[in-house]
Structures are given as structure tokens and as C-alpha cells.
C-alpha positions in Angstrom: 77.3 -205.8 61.3 76.2 -209.4 60.6 79.5 -210.6 61.7 80.4 -213.4 64.3 81.9 -212.2 67.6 85.0 -213.3 69.4 82.4 -216.2 70.7 82.8 -217.9 67.5 86.3 -218.1 67.6 86.8 -220.2 64.3 84.8 -217.6 62.3 84.9 -214.2 64.2 84.7 -211.4 62.0 83.2 -213.4 59.1 79.7 -212.0 57.6 77.3 -214.8 58.5 76.2 -215.0 54.9 80.0 -215.7 53.6 80.6 -218.1 56.1 77.7 -221.1 55.5 80.3 -223.4 53.2 82.9 -223.1 55.6 80.9 -223.7 59.0 79.1 -226.7 57.3 82.8 -228.1 56.5 83.5 -227.4 60.0 81.0 -229.5 61.4 81.5 -232.3 59.0 85.4 -232.5 60.1 83.9 -232.6 63.8 81.2 -235.1 62.1 78.3 -233.3 63.5 76.4 -232.7 60.5 73.4 -235.1 60.2 71.6 -233.6 57.0 73.1 -231.2 54.5 70.9 -230.3 51.9 69.6 -227.1 49.9 66.1 -225.8 49.5 64.7 -222.5 48.1 62.3 -220.7 50.1 61.5 -217.1 50.8 63.9 -214.9 53.0 63.3 -211.8 54.6 65.3 -208.8 53.2 65.7 -205.2 54.7 63.3 -202.9 52.9 65.7 -200.3 53.2 69.0 -201.6 52.0 67.9 -204.9 50.5 70.0 -206.9 52.7 69.5 -210.1 53.9 68.1 -210.2 57.6 69.5 -212.3 60.4 67.2 -214.2 62.9 68.5 -214.3 66.2 67.0 -215.3 69.6 67.0 -212.3 72.0 65.4 -211.8 75.4 62.3 -209.6 75.3 59.8 -208.0 77.6 56.4 -208.7 77.3 52.7 -207.6 78.1 50.6 -210.0 79.4 47.9 -209.9 76.8 46.8 -213.2 77.2 45.3 -212.2 80.8 43.3 -209.6 79.1 41.9 -211.7 76.1 38.4 -212.1 76.9 38.3 -207.9 77.7 39.6 -207.5 74.3 37.3 -209.4 72.5 34.2 -207.6 74.5 35.7 -204.1 73.8 36.1 -204.9 69.9 32.4 -205.4 70.1 31.8 -202.3 71.2 33.1 -200.5 68.2 31.8 -199.9 64.6 33.8 -200.9 61.5 33.4 -200.0 57.9 34.0 -202.6 56.6 32.3 -204.8 59.4 33.7 -208.2 58.0 37.4 -206.9 59.3 36.1 -206.3 62.7 33.9 -209.4 63.0 36.8 -211.7 61.1 40.4 -210.7 60.9 40.6 -208.5 64.0 38.2 -210.7 66.2 40.3 -213.6 65.0 43.4 -211.9 66.0 42.1 -210.9 69.3 41.0 -214.5 70.5 44.5 -216.1 69.6 46.5 -213.2 70.7 49.6 -213.8 72.4 51.4 -211.9 75.1 53.1 -208.7 73.1 56.8 -208.5 72.9 57.2 -204.5 73.6 61.1 -204.2 73.9 63.6 -203.5 70.8 67.3 -203.6 70.8 67.8 -200.3 69.1 69.4 -197.0 70.0 66.8 -194.5 69.2 63.0 -194.6 70.5 61.4 -194.1 73.7 63.1 -195.9 76.6 61.3 -198.4 78.6 61.2 -196.9 82.2 62.0 -200.0 83.7 65.2 -200.2 86.3 66.5 -203.6 87.3 69.1 -205.0 89.6 72.3 -206.4 88.6 71.1 -209.9 89.5 67.9 -209.3 87.8 65.8 -209.8 91.2 64.4 -206.4 91.6 62.5 -204.3 89.1 61.0 -201.3 89.3 58.8 -199.6 86.4 58.8 -195.6 86.8 55.4 -193.8 86.2 56.9 -190.3 85.7 59.5 -188.0 85.3 59.0 -186.6 88.8 59.6 -190.4 90.2 62.6 -190.7 88.4 64.0 -187.4 89.7 63.1 -188.4 93.3 64.6 -192.0 93.1 67.6 -191.2 91.2 68.5 -187.8 93.5 68.2 -185.5 89.8 66.7 -182.7 89.8 65.0 -180.9 86.5 65.3 -183.7 83.8 64.4 -182.2 80.6 64.9 -184.8 78.1 64.3 -188.5 78.6 65.6 -189.9 75.6 68.3 -192.8 76.3 71.5 -190.8 76.2 70.1 -188.5 78.7 68.8 -191.2 81.5 70.8 -194.3 80.9 73.3 -193.0 83.3 70.9 -192.5 86.0 70.3 -195.0 88.9 68.3 -195.6 91.7 68.9 -197.5 95.1 67.9 -201.2 95.4 65.4 -201.6 97.7 67.0 -204.7 99.4 69.5 -202.0 100.8 72.8 -200.4 100.3 74.6 -203.5 100.4 73.4 -204.0 96.8 74.5 -202.2 93.7 72.3 -199.4 92.2 69.7 -200.4 89.9 70.0 -199.3 86.1 67.6 -198.9 83.4 67.4 -201.7 80.9 68.8 -201.3 77.4 66.1 -201.6 75.3 63.4 -199.1 74.2 59.5 -199.6 73.2 58.2 -201.4 70.1 57.1 -198.1 68.2 53.5 -199.6 67.9 53.3 -199.3 71.7 54.1 -195.7 71.2 51.2 -195.6 68.5 48.8 -197.2 70.6 49.8 -194.6 73.2 48.8 -191.7 71.2 45.1 -190.9 72.9 47.0 -190.3 76.3 50.6 -189.0 75.0 49.4 -186.5 72.7 47.6 -184.5 75.7 50.6 -185.6 78.2 47.8 -187.4 80.2 47.3 -188.0 82.9 50.1 -185.1 84.1 47.6 -182.4 81.9 44.6 -182.2 80.3 43.0 -184.6 82.6 39.3 -182.9 81.7 40.1 -182.7 77.9 40.9 -186.0 77.7 38.1 -187.5 79.5 35.6 -185.6 77.2 37.3 -187.0 74.2 37.8 -190.6 75.0 37.0 -192.6 73.4 37.8 -191.1 70.1 34.9 -190.6 67.9 36.7 -191.8 64.4 39.9 -193.3 63.1 41.1 -194.5 59.8 44.4 -196.2 58.9 45.0 -198.9 56.4 44.2 -202.8 56.3 47.7 -203.9 57.5 47.1 -202.1 60.9 44.6 -204.8 61.9 47.6 -206.2 63.7 49.2 -202.6 64.3 47.8 -199.6 65.5 44.1 -201.1 65.7 45.5 -203.7 67.9 48.0 -201.9 70.0 45.2 -199.0 70.6 42.5 -201.7 71.9 45.2 -203.3 74.2 46.5 -200.5 76.0 43.1 -199.1 76.2 41.7 -202.0 77.6 44.8 -202.3 80.1 44.1 -198.8 81.5 40.5 -198.3 81.3 39.2 -201.6 79.8 37.4 -200.0 76.9 38.2 -199.6 73.4 40.1 -196.2 72.5 37.7 -195.5 69.6 34.0 -195.8 68.7 34.2 -195.7 64.6 36.9 -196.9 62.3 37.4 -197.1 58.8 39.6 -199.7 57.3 41.6 -198.3 54.3 42.8 -200.6 51.4 46.1 -200.2 49.9 46.6 -198.0 46.9 48.2 -199.7 44.4 50.2 -198.7 40.9 48.1 -198.9 37.9 49.6 -202.5 36.8 48.5 -203.7 40.6 51.8 -204.0 42.0 52.9 -201.9 45.1 53.8 -198.6 44.7 57.7 -198.2 45.0 60.1 -195.0 45.1 62.5 -197.2 43.5 60.6 -198.6 40.8 58.8 -195.3 40.0 55.8 -196.9 39.2 53.2 -194.2 40.0 52.6 -190.7 39.0 54.1 -187.9 41.0 51.3 -186.9 43.2 52.2 -183.1 43.2 51.9 -183.3 39.1 48.3 -185.1 39.5 47.2 -182.6 42.2 48.5 -179.3 40.0 46.9 -181.0 36.8 43.2 -182.0 38.2 43.0 -180.5 41.6 43.3 -181.9 45.1 39.5 -182.3 45.4 39.5 -184.2 42.0 41.7 -186.6 43.8 40.2 -186.9 47.0 36.7 -187.6 45.4 38.4 -190.3 43.2 39.7 -192.3 46.4 36.7 -191.5 48.3 34.8 -193.3 45.6 37.2 -196.0 45.3 37.0 -199.3 47.0 40.2 -198.3 49.0 37.6 -196.8 51.6 36.1 -200.0 52.0 39.3 -202.2 52.9 39.8 -203.0 49.0 43.0 -202.6 47.2 42.6 -200.0 44.3 44.9 -199.9 41.1 45.5 -195.9 41.1 44.8 -194.9 37.6 45.2 -191.3 36.5 42.4 -191.3 34.2 39.9 -192.2 37.0 40.8 -188.8 38.2 40.2 -187.1 35.1 36.8 -189.0 35.0 36.2 -187.1 38.4 37.0 -183.9 36.7 34.7 -184.5 34.0 31.6 -186.2 35.5 31.6 -184.3 38.8 33.8 -181.1 38.8 33.0 -179.5 35.6 29.2 -180.1 35.6 29.0 -178.9 39.1 31.4 -175.9 38.1 29.5 -175.1 34.9 26.1 -175.0 37.0 27.8 -172.5 39.5 29.2 -170.4 36.7 25.8 -170.0 35.0 24.3 -168.8 38.2 27.1 -166.2 38.8 26.7 -165.2 35.2 22.9 -164.5 35.4 23.3 -163.0 39.1 25.4 -160.1 37.4 23.0 -159.9 34.7 20.2 -159.4 36.9 21.8 -156.8 39.0 22.8 -155.0 35.6 19.2 -155.4 34.5 18.1 -154.1 38.1 19.9 -150.6 37.6 22.9 -152.1 39.7 20.9 -153.1 42.6 22.4 -156.5 43.7 20.8 -159.5 43.9 19.9 -161.1 47.1 18.8 -164.6 47.5 15.4 -165.1 49.1 15.8 -167.4 52.0 11.7 -167.8 52.0 12.1 -169.8 48.7 11.8 -173.3 50.1 8.2 -172.4 51.8 7.3 -170.0 48.8 8.6 -171.6 45.7 5.4 -171.9 43.0 7.4 -173.1 40.0 7.3 -177.1 39.7 10.9 -177.3 38.9 11.8 -175.2 41.7 9.6 -177.4 44.2 11.4 -180.3 42.6 15.3 -179.3 42.7 14.6 -178.0 46.3 12.9 -181.2 47.5 15.6 -183.5 45.7 18.3 -181.3 47.5 16.5 -182.6 51.0 16.6 -185.8 49.8 20.5 -185.6 48.9 21.3 -184.2 52.6 19.2 -186.6 54.0 20.9 -189.4 52.1 24.5 -187.8 52.4 24.1 -187.2 56.5 22.9 -191.2 56.7 25.7 -192.4 54.2 28.6 -190.3 56.6 26.9 -190.9 59.7 27.5 -194.5 58.8 31.0 -193.8 57.4 30.2 -195.4 54.2 32.0 -192.6 52.1 32.1 -194.6 48.9 28.4 -194.0 48.5 28.3 -189.9 48.6 30.1 -189.6 45.6 27.4 -191.3 43.5 24.6 -189.4 45.0 26.5 -186.4 44.4 26.9 -187.2 40.6 23.5 -188.2 40.5 21.9 -184.8 41.9 24.6 -182.7 39.9 23.3 -184.7 36.7 19.7 -183.8 37.9 20.7 -180.3 38.4 22.7 -179.6 35.3 20.8 -181.5 32.6 17.4 -181.1 34.1 16.8 -178.1 36.3 19.2 -175.8 34.8 18.4 -176.6 30.9 14.5 -176.7 31.6 14.9 -173.2 33.2 17.3 -171.5 31.2 15.2 -168.7 29.9 13.7 -167.9 33.6 17.1 -167.5 35.0 18.0 -165.5 32.0 15.1 -163.4 32.5 13.4 -164.2 29.3 10.2 -165.6 30.3 7.6 -164.6 33.0 7.8 -161.8 35.3 11.0 -160.4 37.4 9.7 -162.1 40.4 9.8 -165.3 38.6 13.0 -164.7 37.6 14.0 -164.0 41.0 12.9 -166.8 42.7 14.8 -169.3 39.7 17.7 -167.5 40.8 16.8 -167.9 44.5 16.4 -171.2 44.0 19.4 -172.1 42.0 21.6 -169.9 44.4 20.0 -171.6 47.5 20.9 -175.1 46.0 24.4 -174.3 45.0 25.0 -172.9 48.6 23.8 -175.9 50.2 25.6 -178.0 47.9 28.7 -176.6 48.8 28.0 -177.1 52.6 27.4 -180.6 52.2 30.3 -181.3 50.3 32.9 -179.1 51.8 34.4 -181.9 53.9 35.1 -183.6 50.9 35.9 -180.8 48.4 37.3 -178.2 50.4 38.7 -176.0 47.8 36.1 -175.9 45.3 33.4 -175.6 47.8 35.5 -172.6 49.4 36.0 -170.9 46.0 32.2 -171.3 45.0 31.2 -170.1 48.6 33.4 -166.6 48.3 31.4 -166.0 45.0 27.9 -166.8 45.9 28.3 -165.3 49.5 28.2 -162.0 47.6 24.3 -163.0 46.8 23.5 -164.5 50.1 21.5 -162.7 52.9 24.0 -161.3 55.7 22.6 -163.7 57.8 24.4 -166.4 55.8 27.9 -164.7 55.7 30.6 -166.1 57.2 34.5 -165.8 56.5 34.8 -169.5 54.9 32.7 -172.3 53.9 34.4 -174.6 56.6 32.9 -172.3 59.6 29.4 -173.3 58.2 28.0 -176.6 59.8 26.6 -179.3 57.5 23.0 -178.6 56.3 20.1 -180.5 57.8 17.1 -181.4 55.6 14.2 -178.8 55.9 11.1 -180.7 56.2 8.7 -177.9 54.4 10.7 -178.3 51.5 10.3 -182.1 50.8 7.8 -182.8 48.3 7.6 -186.5 47.7 4.8 -186.2 45.3 7.0 -183.8 43.2 9.8 -185.6 43.1 7.4 -188.6 42.0 6.1 -186.7 38.9 9.5 -185.4 38.0 10.7 -188.8 38.1 7.6 -189.9 35.7 8.5 -186.7 33.4 12.3 -187.9 32.8 11.2 -191.5 32.3 8.9 -190.6 29.3 11.7 -188.1 28.2 14.3 -191.0 28.1 11.6 -193.3 25.9 11.0 -190.3 23.7 14.7 -189.9 23.0 15.1 -193.9 22.5 12.6 -193.6 19.7 14.5 -190.5 18.2 17.5 -192.3 18.2 16.2 -195.5 16.7 14.9 -193.4 13.6 17.8 -191.1 13.8 15.9 -188.0 14.2 17.8 -185.5 16.3 16.4 -183.2 18.9 16.3 -180.0 17.0 13.7 -181.7 14.6 10.4 -180.7 15.8 7.8 -183.6 15.6 4.3 -183.4 15.6 2.5 -185.9 18.4 3.7 -188.0 21.2 1.2 -190.4 22.6 1.9 -191.4 26.6 0.1 -194.9 27.2 0.1 -196.4 30.6 -2.4 -198.4 33.1 -1.4 -195.8 35.8 -4.0 -193.0 35.7 -2.0 -191.3 38.5 1.2 -191.2 36.1 -0.8 -190.1 33.2 -2.4 -187.1 35.6 1.5 -186.3 36.9 2.5 -185.7 33.1 -0.4 -183.8 31.9 0.6 -181.1 34.7 4.2 -181.1 33.2 2.9 -181.3 29.7 4.9 -178.0 28.5 8.3 -179.3 29.9 7.4 -182.6 28.0 6.8 -180.8 24.9 10.1 -178.7 25.2 12.1 -181.9 26.2 11.2 -183.7 23.3 10.4 -181.1 21.0 6.9 -182.1 20.0 4.0 -180.0 19.0 1.3 -181.7 21.1 1.0 -184.8 24.0 -1.9 -187.3 24.1 -2.8 -189.6 26.6 -3.9 -193.1 26.4 -4.8 -195.2 29.7 -5.1 -198.4 27.5 -1.4 -199.7 26.3 -2.8 -202.7 24.7 -3.5 -200.3 21.7 0.2 -200.2 21.4 1.7 -203.1 23.3 0.8 -206.6 24.7 2.1 -208.6 27.4 3.8 -212.3 26.1 4.0 -215.0 28.8 7.1 -216.4 28.0 7.5 -220.2 29.8 10.8 -221.1 31.6 12.3 -223.9 29.9 14.5 -225.2 32.7 11.7 -225.5 35.0 8.7 -226.6 32.8 10.4 -228.8 30.6 11.3 -231.0 33.1 7.4 -230.9 34.3 5.7 -231.2 31.1 8.0 -233.1 28.6 6.8 -233.3 25.1 4.1 -231.0 25.8 6.2 -228.3 26.6 6.0 -226.6 23.3 2.4 -226.8 23.1 1.7 -225.2 26.6 4.8 -222.6 25.9 2.7 -221.8 22.7 -0.9 -221.5 24.3 0.7 -219.3 26.9 2.2 -216.8 24.5 -1.0 -216.6 22.9 -2.7 -215.5 25.8 -4.9 -212.3 25.6 -3.7 -209.2 28.0 -6.8 -209.6 30.1 -5.9 -213.3 30.6 -2.5 -212.2 31.3 -3.6 -210.0 34.2 -5.8 -212.8 35.7 -3.0 -215.2 35.6 -0.6 -212.7 37.3 -3.4 -211.7 39.9 -4.3 -215.6 40.6 -1.0 -216.7 40.8 -1.5 -219.9 38.5 -3.6 -220.6 35.0 -4.8 -223.5 33.2 -4.0 -224.3 29.5 -4.4 -227.5 27.4 -5.3 -229.3 30.8 -1.9 -228.2 32.3 -1.8 -225.9 35.5 1.0 -223.4 35.2 2.3 -221.3 38.3 3.0 -217.8 37.5 6.5 -218.4 39.0 7.7 -220.7 36.2 6.9 -218.0 33.6 8.1 -214.2 32.9 6.0 -211.6 31.4 7.6 -209.5 28.4 6.1 -206.7 26.5 6.0 -206.6 23.0 4.5 -203.9 20.1 1.1 -205.0 19.0 -0.1 -205.3 15.5 -2.1 -202.0 16.0 1.4 -200.2 16.1 2.5 -201.1 12.7 2.0 -197.4 11.4 5.2 -196.8 9.7 5.3 -193.0 10.9 5.2 -194.3 14.6 8.1 -195.4 16.9 7.5 -196.6 20.6 9.6 -197.5 23.3 8.4 -199.0 26.8 9.2 -199.8 30.0 7.1 -201.3 32.5 3.8 -200.0 32.5 4.8 -197.0 30.1 4.8 -196.5 26.4 6.0 -193.8 24.7 4.9 -193.6 20.9 6.0 -190.6 18.7 5.0 -189.5 15.7 7.8 -189.6 13.2 6.6 -188.0 10.3 8.3 -184.7 9.1 6.6 -182.0 7.2 8.2 -178.7 5.8 7.6 -176.6 8.7 9.2 -179.0 11.0 12.6 -179.0 8.6 12.4 -175.1 8.6 12.6 -174.8 12.3 15.2 -177.6 12.6 17.4 -175.6 10.3 16.9 -172.6 12.2 17.9 -173.9 15.3 21.1 -175.0 13.6 21.6 -171.5 12.6 21.0 -170.3 16.4 23.3 -173.1 17.4 26.0 -171.6 15.1 25.7 -168.1 16.4 26.0 -169.4 19.8 29.5 -171.2 19.0 30.4 -167.9 17.5 29.6 -166.1 20.6 31.7 -168.6 22.7 34.7 -168.6 20.6 34.8 -164.9 20.6 34.7 -165.2 24.4 31.8 -163.0 24.7 29.4 -162.5 27.9 25.7 -163.3 28.1 25.2 -159.8 28.6 27.2 -158.4 25.9 25.6 -156.6 22.9 26.3 -157.5 19.4 24.5 -158.2 16.4 25.1 -161.0 14.1 25.3 -160.9 10.5 25.1 -163.6 7.8 26.3 -164.3 4.3 25.1 -167.1 2.4 27.8 -167.9 -0.7 26.2 -169.5 -3.6 25.8 -173.4 -2.9 23.7 -175.4 -5.0 20.8 -176.8 -3.1 19.6 -180.4 -4.1 16.0 -180.2 -5.4 14.2 -181.6 -2.4 16.3 -179.6 0.1 15.5 -176.2 1.4 17.8 -173.2 1.2 19.1 -171.6 4.1 18.0 -168.5 2.9 14.4 -169.3 2.8 14.6 -170.8 6.3 16.1 -167.7 7.5 13.3 -165.5 6.1 10.7 -167.8 7.6 12.1 -167.8 11.1 12.3 -164.2 12.3 9.6 -164.8 15.0 11.6 -168.1 16.1 15.0 -166.3 16.2 13.3 -163.3 18.3 12.7 -165.5 21.0 16.1 -168.0 20.4 18.7 -165.7 19.8 20.4 -163.5 22.3 21.1 -160.9 19.5 19.9 -159.5 16.3 20.6 -161.6 13.0 20.8 -159.7 9.8 22.0 -159.8 6.3 25.4 -159.1 5.7 24.1 -156.4 3.2 22.8 -154.2 6.4 26.0 -154.6 8.3 27.3 -150.7 8.6 30.8 -149.7 7.2 32.1 -148.7 10.6 30.7 -151.7 12.5 33.5 -153.4 14.7 33.9 -156.9 13.8 34.9 -159.2 16.8 34.9 -162.5 14.9 33.9 -164.1 11.8 33.5 -168.1 10.9 32.1 -170.2 8.2 30.0 -173.0 9.0 28.3 -175.8 7.3 24.7 -176.6 7.8 22.8 -179.4 5.8 25.5 -179.4 3.1 25.1 -175.4 2.6 27.7 -172.7 3.5 26.9 -169.8 6.0 29.4 -167.2 7.0 28.5 -165.5 10.5 30.2 -162.2 11.8 29.6 -160.8 15.0 29.9 -157.0 15.7 29.5 -154.7 18.6 25.8 -153.5 18.5 26.0 -149.5 18.4 24.9 -147.6 21.4 21.9 -145.2 21.4 
């Protein structure tokens, strides 16, 4: 209770923190005070009751850790930690300076220390089992070994009957001694499960917080070293602390954190797991928990992934409907039989992802997995699915090609689920239960978690295709940059894209992918040029910090001469490593080479963008046909929006009708009426339903939804009705 005992006669029963002034006065009266002063210092408080703690010297029992210090240091070196800096620094230093470990605590509840001691303290007996206690105490069938069940048990003093029986000491174990004993206690070893224990010791993997460097990690190492002279674990992840959004420690009393149940119900447990796995907390750093971080995982990972899955399921259903009800089944041979370059690419990218994730997981670097997943999902949704929508919907090529595209997408999603199941157990299970219906019987199990993590399939690897698609994406991004500069949307067709590069291999790759290049950038034609100097020129830029010191006043002249070097001279400069201008020798390491637009690219209709050795030149001249197609794409967009707003499925058969209320059209603008009239052929391939004038709408047509839209400052009213069956 924090009160003086009767031993302190003058202050017996007084609370120690209230008696300070009286104690000082008492000592002064006895002329025993040497110094009396006040100073501020940190003081420990109980984290439960928030009352001051009292330091008091008490006798303790110790484990002689200093005797095994060298073994501890050596065993630590046999383990693998993430991050390694904690193992090599904080933990190693702690072991090097390890002191004997006080394992006794003066508490009622806990594991009793199994030491029986004689009244004079000269005889000590450490018991190793309940059976030994039963034998020595003469008590049978001991069921519970907590304090209040065994403290009355005594054992004979080995010196003979003339000495009183030995009693158990009052103390219980430090709870960290119990924690460090976990590998053995959980299996009741050595009394049971000896084979099981030997097979699983040391443990393959453990994880705990940074604060356990001197706690659980330490006690595991001490006890396993003392018993077997080996570490208790092989691999370890040190977690940092999850703090509140303001960087303070999370506190129940302060309530400075969102309710975990609300976060899970709002965003899903998978999103929360990915957020934490992707944070610095899995590399021993603190993270300020922010709810918007979980939301970002939903937006950037979960939703795009789910949309790709949903698109696959919708088109599997559509394929089955189009195939007279015969269910679609994924072709497992797609890995070796894929002919379409995009199929080959996404399958090869999947193998790369599998290899990378297996490597990172094998190294326990969890924080690198989400970026890999994010990158792959972006490639899957923004490139593969978008570029193959028509194939997947059955709107192009053959039935066999459609089956191959669906098999590819299903295979990728299925293996992505297997790969991510440990990190996102719930969404992967949901996806698998749907995808399973399209898998061969050999891939059917009750749960995704019964399947092993996939391994990369060598026959599906294709570095050449991955390189080619990477080049395609590079040029597409450059082309999009050109459009952004001119403020020309992708729905507006353009005439020509010129790709210029000194790399003939890159140009050859792009020629083979020209149709994708045209579609992604919405251009009519693509031209290839192996002399980028027609559009850009390299410019040598002198480093003033280095060269001004060497050249002094001559620096500006030399810098200007370097900037004026012809492209051939720049190439020679880079190849040789030096060049002489104005009688001064300049090292290539003292300059940088930048790319600038050349005078030949001054055509006002041309917009160019470049990166490294690749230049994209876009002809931005817009003619009437392009405007018509652009507006027609806007009409298609509004019809698709209306279908989505109406909650229609892709396979729902409907008819769209349009009305064009009288709208004044600028003299230089195209009327939507003329655009629609000229776009019949385009609508036939781009729309998933017929588009007719409202005057053709039957009186008995069942209207699903109607909406008014604005296109090019003109109003169009669209109405969707159910299509009449024959």
C-alpha cells in the first residue's frame, strides 16, 4: 500500500509520498541532514493507476547470464533479422554488455519458481518436474502448480531429520522468463512431443516489436543458449510501433486512434493488413497510423484488382451464354500455347512477379511486396485488360482467340490470388470461390489457403516480349505527354506519330506492336526514324562548380563551345571520355548531356517529347474527319455511362434512342446530328447496342432510363429501352 511499516516507528502507517517534509524535519532535529534541496527529474508512474512507484531494494534470484555471454553473441550471428541493423547494433550490443538476469518477482500470481530452500538458506533444491515434487513431498496427483496449490508442500532437508523441512521460496518468475520458455512450454517438452519439438526447433520465423529487443528476443536467446547452445529462431522481423496520427503513442484513455472495428468494417481487414505491411512498421520504424492510408490501399490496390476480377467473371458468363450454355473452362496449356503478344507479355510478367515476391518473402522484406503488387495490377488493368477488351468480350477475331484471352486473364487472376493469399486472405478467398468454377477439376480445392504459393514457370518467361511491351509503354507515355501539352484528349484522332531512336532493336519491337501503338495513342499511322537528330540534338552542359575552378575566366567561352558541339562530336566525346575545345581538354565526367529540340522540329503542328534515346513526335493537326470521330466517341461514352447508371450488365440487350433538342451551333462547329449521321460504321463496332433516332422508338417500348448530356456545348437526350426479342 506504499505505507511505512511498524519498523519505522515515527512514521508507521504513513503514505511514503506524504511524509517527506516530516521525515526531513525529523532528520534535521537529529542533526543528520547533510543537504536539503529540490530539483526536477522524471519519475516513474504506474501505467495502470497513474500513481507514483516506489523504488525499494529487494533480494532477487538471478540467472548467471554473464557466464554464457560469448555463446549468446555467437548464436545471435546465426540468425537473420529484418532489419539487420537491429541485430547487428542494438541487440548485439545488449548481448555484449549482458548482465546476470534477475528472474524473481514478489507477486502473488505467476509461475512459482521451483526452488525449495532450507530455513538457514544453506540448502537449495531446484525441482525439474511435478513427478519429482510428488516424490520428494510425499504428495500424490498434483494437478495445479500455482502458488496457492504448492506453497504448503515441503521436502526433507538432505542434511537429515534434525533440520526443518525445506519450503518453496516466495517469489514467482519474471513473466519474460515464461515468454522465453514458450518454445518448450507450448509442447510440454521434454515430458511430451519430443519428436515434434526437435523437428520444429529452432523456429523458422518469429516477429515482435522493437521494444522486445531487450524483452522476448533476449529471453528466447538466453534460455535456448543456456539449454542447447543454439538460438530459438532462425528468422525474425522487428516491428516498429504503430502510433496515433499525431505521432503520439496510442492511448485508450486519450482515444487518439480510430476504432479498429470501424476501420475493418469500413475498408476491410485485407486493406488494413496491406497498409501495415506496406508501412515502415515492418522494418522496425514507427508509423503514424492514418485512416486515409488504408483508403489509398483500397483505391490503388483492392478496387483495381477487384475490377479486373469482376470484368473477367462478367465475360466468362457472357462466353458461356454465347456458347449455348456450355461453361467456360480455363485452358491450362495457355502458358505454352499463347500466340497473342499481349497474352505472352502478361503471362511472362506474372512469372516475374512470382519470382520477385518469392525472393522478397524469402528474405522477409514484406514492405517490398505491395509495391510489386501495385505495379503488376496497374499493368494488368491499365494495359492488358484495356488493350484486350474486344477480344475478351468476343468482339474480334475467332472463338478460339477469345477463349485464349479469357484463359490468360483467368490464369493470371487465379495465380495472383494464390500469391497474395497470405497477405489478403479474405479477398483472395472470395475471388477463388468464383474463379474455381472456370478452373479445370485438377485445380479445385475447398479453399485458396489449401493451395501452395505458385512457382514461376520457365516456359512462360519471355524477356524479349517484356522488353518490347516496356518500349511500347515508354512511347505511349511520351505520346500522351504530347497530347497533354497541346490539350488534346485521347478521344480525338490524330494523323501521324513518328518514333525516332538510335536503337534499331527498339524500332523493330515497336513495328511488331504498331496496332497497339495506334490504338493507345489514337493515331492513324506510325512512322519510324533511326536519326533522332532530325528532331532533337544533344547539348553538352559544363559543370560550373568543377570547371570554373579549373578554367577561371575562360570558363564561359569553353562552356559555350561545348554547347555548340555537333551531335557527332558529342558522341565522340562520350566514347573517348574527353574533348579539346579552345585548347582546353575537358573530361566527360565534368559535363552532363541534355537533349533539346532541334530547329528542324519547329513545325507548329508538331509536338515532341523525349526520354533517353527515344523521341515521340506527334502531328497535332486536326481535320474535320477527326473532329467527327472525336464527337462520335463522346456519344459512345454517354451511352455507356447511361447503361452503367441503369445498372445493366454487358450482356443485357437494349436499344438506345437519341433526341437533339434545338441548340444553336457555332458557325465553325459540327452539329451532333451530322456527326451521328456520319458515324454509323463507327457506332456498329464501338457500341454494345443499337443507336437510333427517338422518332424510331416504338410506343410500347419499355424505357429503362433516360438522361440529358452535354457534348461540345450541345444537348443530347439519350433513352435506353429493352430490345424486343424475335
